[in-house]
Structures are given as structure tokens and as C-alpha cells.
C-alpha positions as CSV (number, residue, x, y, z in Angstrom):
1,M,-119.3,32.1,207.7
2,I,-122.6,33.3,208.5
3,T,-122.7,36.3,211.5
4,I,-125.4,37.7,213.7
5,I,-125.6,41.5,215.0
6,E,-127.9,42.2,217.6
7,W,-128.5,46.1,217.9
8,I,-130.6,49.0,218.4
9,V,-132.2,50.8,214.9
10,V,-130.5,54.6,215.1
11,K,-131.6,57.7,212.7
12,G,-129.6,57.6,210.1
13,E,-128.8,60.9,207.5
14,K,-131.1,59.3,205.0
15,I,-129.2,59.1,202.2
16,S,-131.1,56.1,200.8
17,R,-134.0,57.3,201.5
18,N,-134.1,60.1,199.4
19,I,-133.2,57.7,196.5
20,G,-136.3,55.8,197.1
21,Y,-135.2,52.8,199.5
22,R,-135.7,53.0,203.3
23,T,-133.2,51.8,205.8
24,A,-133.1,50.7,209.5
25,N,-129.5,51.9,210.3
26,I,-127.5,50.4,213.3
27,E,-124.0,51.5,214.4
28,L,-121.6,48.3,214.3
29,Q,-118.8,48.0,216.5
30,D,-117.6,44.8,214.8
31,T,-114.6,45.6,212.4
32,S,-114.0,41.9,211.5
33,I,-116.6,42.1,208.9
34,E,-115.5,43.9,205.7
35,D,-116.7,46.2,203.9
36,G,-119.7,45.4,201.4
37,V,-122.8,44.9,200.7
38,Y,-124.8,41.6,202.0
39,K,-127.9,39.7,201.5
40,V,-129.1,39.4,205.0
41,N,-132.1,38.2,207.1
42,I,-133.8,40.5,209.6
43,L,-135.4,39.4,213.2
44,Y,-138.1,41.7,214.3
45,D,-140.7,41.2,215.9
46,G,-141.0,37.1,216.0
47,R,-140.8,37.5,212.1
48,V,-137.9,36.6,209.8
49,Y,-137.4,39.3,207.1
50,H,-135.0,39.3,204.3
51,G,-133.2,42.2,202.7
52,V,-129.9,43.5,201.9
53,W,-127.3,45.3,204.3
54,S,-124.7,47.6,203.4
55,C,-121.2,48.0,205.2
56,S,-118.6,50.9,205.3
57,H,-116.8,51.3,208.3
58,K,-114.7,54.5,206.8
59,K,-117.8,56.4,206.3
60,E,-119.5,54.7,209.3
61,Q,-122.6,53.8,207.4
62,F,-124.6,50.3,208.3
63,E,-128.1,50.5,206.4
64,T,-130.3,48.0,206.0
65,H,-133.4,47.7,203.5
66,I,-135.6,45.0,204.6
67,F,-137.8,43.8,201.9
68,D,-141.3,44.4,202.3
69,F,-141.0,46.2,205.6
70,N,-142.6,49.9,205.7
71,K,-142.4,50.2,209.4
72,K,-140.7,53.0,211.9
73,I,-138.5,50.9,214.0
74,Y,-136.1,53.9,215.6
75,G,-134.7,52.7,219.1
76,E,-135.9,49.2,218.6
77,R,-134.2,45.9,218.5
78,I,-133.3,43.9,215.5
79,E,-131.0,40.7,214.4
80,V,-129.1,41.3,211.4
81,V,-128.2,37.5,210.0
82,I,-125.4,37.9,207.6
83,L,-125.8,35.3,205.2
84,K,-124.0,36.0,201.8
85,K,-121.4,38.6,200.3
86,V,-123.0,40.7,197.2
87,R,-120.9,42.6,196.5
88,D,-117.8,44.6,197.4
89,N,-118.2,48.5,197.7
90,M,-118.3,50.9,195.1
91,K,-117.4,54.5,193.9
92,F,-120.3,56.3,192.3
93,D,-120.7,59.3,190.2
94,D,-124.3,60.2,191.1
95,R,-127.2,59.3,193.0
96,D,-128.8,57.9,189.7
97,A,-125.9,55.2,189.2
98,V,-126.5,54.5,193.4
99,K,-130.2,53.8,192.6
100,K,-129.7,51.5,190.2
101,Q,-127.0,49.4,191.9
102,I,-129.2,49.3,194.4
103,A,-132.0,47.9,192.2
104,K,-129.2,45.5,191.2
105,D,-128.1,44.2,194.6
106,I,-131.9,43.4,195.4
107,K,-132.4,41.6,192.5
108,K,-129.2,39.7,192.9
109,A,-130.2,38.9,196.5
110,K,-133.8,37.7,195.8
111,Q,-132.9,35.6,192.9
112,D,-129.7,33.6,194.9
113,L,-132.5,31.5,197.1
114,L,-130.6,29.8,200.1
115,V,-132.1,26.5,200.8
116,V,-132.0,25.4,204.5
117,V,-132.6,21.9,205.4
118,T,-133.5,20.1,208.7
119,F,-134.0,16.5,209.9
120,G,-136.1,14.9,212.5
121,T,-138.0,12.5,213.9
122,F,-140.7,14.8,215.3
123,D,-142.4,12.1,217.2
124,G,-145.1,14.2,219.0
125,V,-144.4,17.5,218.2
126,H,-143.3,20.0,221.0
127,P,-141.9,23.5,221.7
128,G,-138.6,22.4,221.3
129,H,-139.5,21.4,217.8
130,E,-141.2,24.7,216.9
131,Y,-137.9,26.4,218.6
132,Y,-135.0,24.2,216.5
133,L,-137.5,24.5,212.8
134,S,-137.7,28.8,214.0
135,E,-134.2,29.1,214.6
136,A,-132.9,27.0,211.4
137,K,-135.7,29.2,209.4
138,K,-133.6,32.8,209.8
139,Y,-130.3,31.3,207.9
140,G,-131.7,31.1,204.7
141,D,-135.0,31.9,202.3
142,R,-136.7,28.2,202.3
143,L,-136.5,25.9,204.7
144,I,-137.0,21.9,204.1
145,T,-137.6,19.2,206.7
146,I,-136.7,15.8,206.2
147,I,-138.9,13.4,208.4
148,G,-137.1,10.4,209.4
149,T,-139.2,7.1,207.7
150,D,-140.4,4.7,210.0
151,K,-138.0,2.1,209.4
152,N,-134.6,4.4,209.7
153,V,-136.4,5.7,213.2
154,A,-136.8,2.2,214.4
155,K,-132.9,1.6,213.0
156,I,-131.7,4.2,214.6
157,K,-133.5,4.3,218.2
158,G,-134.0,0.9,218.5
159,R,-137.8,1.0,218.6
160,P,-140.6,2.3,215.9
161,P,-141.8,5.7,216.7
162,K,-145.2,6.0,218.0
163,K,-146.6,8.0,214.9
164,S,-146.6,7.0,211.4
165,Q,-144.1,9.1,209.4
166,F,-147.1,10.5,207.4
167,E,-148.8,11.2,210.9
168,R,-145.2,13.2,211.5
169,M,-145.1,15.1,208.5
170,S,-149.0,16.1,209.2
171,K,-148.1,17.8,212.4
172,V,-144.8,19.5,210.9
173,L,-146.7,20.7,208.5
174,Q,-149.4,22.0,210.9
175,L,-146.2,24.6,212.4
176,G,-146.6,26.5,209.6
177,L,-143.0,27.2,209.7
178,S,-141.5,24.6,207.2
179,D,-141.6,25.7,203.1
180,G,-141.7,22.3,202.2
181,V,-141.9,19.0,204.6
182,I,-140.6,15.7,202.8
183,I,-140.2,12.0,203.8
184,G,-137.0,10.8,203.8
185,D,-135.4,8.0,201.5
186,E,-135.6,4.5,202.9
187,E,-132.2,4.1,201.6
188,D,-130.2,7.0,201.1
189,P,-130.3,9.5,203.9
190,F,-128.6,11.9,201.9
191,K,-130.4,11.6,198.9
192,F,-132.4,15.1,199.5
193,I,-129.1,16.8,200.7
194,G,-127.9,16.4,197.0
195,F,-131.3,17.2,195.5
196,Y,-131.4,21.0,197.3
197,Q,-127.7,21.5,197.4
198,P,-128.2,23.7,200.8
199,W,-126.9,26.5,202.3
200,V,-127.2,25.5,205.6
201,I,-128.2,21.9,207.1
202,A,-129.2,23.2,210.5
203,L,-129.1,20.0,212.9
204,G,-130.6,19.8,216.7
205,Y,-128.2,20.1,219.6
206,D,-128.2,16.0,220.3
207,Q,-128.9,14.9,216.9
208,A,-126.8,11.9,215.8
209,G,-127.5,9.0,213.5
210,F,-126.8,9.8,209.7
211,A,-125.2,12.9,211.0
212,E,-122.0,11.6,211.7
213,H,-121.0,10.9,208.3
214,L,-122.6,14.4,207.3
215,E,-119.2,16.3,206.8
216,E,-117.8,13.4,205.0
217,Y,-120.9,13.3,202.4
218,L,-120.4,17.1,202.1
219,E,-116.8,16.9,201.3
220,H,-117.2,13.8,198.9
221,Q,-119.9,15.6,196.9
222,K,-117.7,19.0,197.3
223,L,-121.0,20.7,198.6
224,D,-120.3,24.5,199.9
225,T,-122.9,23.4,203.2
226,Q,-122.6,25.0,206.0
227,I,-123.6,23.0,208.9
228,L,-125.0,24.3,212.1
229,R,-126.2,23.0,215.3
230,I,-128.9,24.8,217.2
231,E,-129.4,25.6,220.8
232,P,-131.5,23.5,222.8
233,Y,-134.6,25.0,224.2
234,K,-135.8,24.1,227.7
235,P,-134.1,20.7,227.3
236,E,-135.0,19.5,230.6
237,K,-138.9,19.8,229.8
238,Y,-139.1,19.1,225.9
239,K,-137.4,16.7,224.9
240,S,-138.6,13.9,222.6
241,S,-137.0,10.8,224.7
242,L,-138.0,12.2,228.0
243,I,-142.0,13.3,226.7
244,N,-142.1,9.9,225.0
């Protein structure tokens, strides 16, 4: 189960730094999180970074190593999205053994690419869509967005979209948030779920249609995929049905 921790970065004992790995340390009060090393995403200054997080309640050490990051952020607020456990905590004989294991943890976390899939019509891209994709992006490594075909949009909504599927795809690409934008399959709305086998499917807060049968499909395909609903962003203003 994905967990999000929001906390202030504090100064630690610099144990990891002394063996070549800088970390952002946080004070953790949530004791429900098991000890271990986790693959995480870190939200800081409007960006999503990837990393690994070490949790030890006994030693009161909660260290986050952020990949490709070299800023001092003491006293600043970050969000740590705990995605997937890499391993349990281990005992080591010396620092060299710790350093080698951290390198293995980082390699494993980087190789285990987690795909997040989003769906939508995107008939007139607005800030609500941008928020939806930005929020979905923090739950994995790659964000794939599936655009509803003209035919299927008309079938679900009872009217054709104002913009063609290619125009809608182009507008989503221009946002620069998705790593891949694909027009959905005309006959099989679940086709690309089977292809990508996503870690997470992020749905809009009011998304319906094929979503009603999504859990049944995942169970039938024996896919260990989490379904998340993204909270709305100013729905009284940024809602496609109102804008269109």
C-alpha cells in the first residue's frame, strides 16, 4: 500500500554521507511503517525525484537518498511517497559492507520501473487535467496517458468530442508531464493495461465508463495493480463538462 509522508528535513548523524551517499533525514512519527529499505519518490519544489528510503524505528533513523540531487534542504518540507519495499533491514560488519549494499539497493530501485497509467478524454486541456497528471506522476517512474478514441468518447458521453483524438493527444503531449501518450484501442479499452501491466492506475475523481469493470479485469488477469482516485482540483471551475 502506497504511503505518503510529509515532513521537515532535519540534520542527521551524517552516517550515509561518510560513506558517499547524501541523505535527507526526517523525523517519523508513523510507527505503522515497517522497518526496511524502500523505493520512494520525493516531492520537492514542485518536482518529482526518485530515491531510496531507509526506515529504522529502533535506531530512529529515517534517511532518504535522492537520486541526482545535490542541494542542502535542511528545514524545508518534502513529501516522501513510499512505493515499494526493496528489502528488510540487515546487520553489517563494517562500513564497506554497508556501502556495497546501498549500491545494490539503488541499482534494484532504479531497475524496478513502476508504470502509472492514466486515462481521459482531454477535450480541451485545462488546469484540472494538469493537476490530475501531476498528481498521478508521483506514484511511479513512468507516466503513460491513454486518450479515449473519438468513437468511444461518443459512446460513453452520448456526443462526439469537440476536438479529434489526435488534437487531444497533441495537447496532452504539450503539457510535458506524460512519458508516453497513446490513443486508446477502439475495441478493447483494457488493451494497454495488459501491455504495460501498470503498478498504479490513477483515475480522475469522477471517471466512469470502463472504470466500472476495471477491478474485475485486473482480478481476472491476476495483475497486482493498485487503483487510485486523484482528488479534484477546483471542480467548480475546472471541469470539462462545465468548460465545454
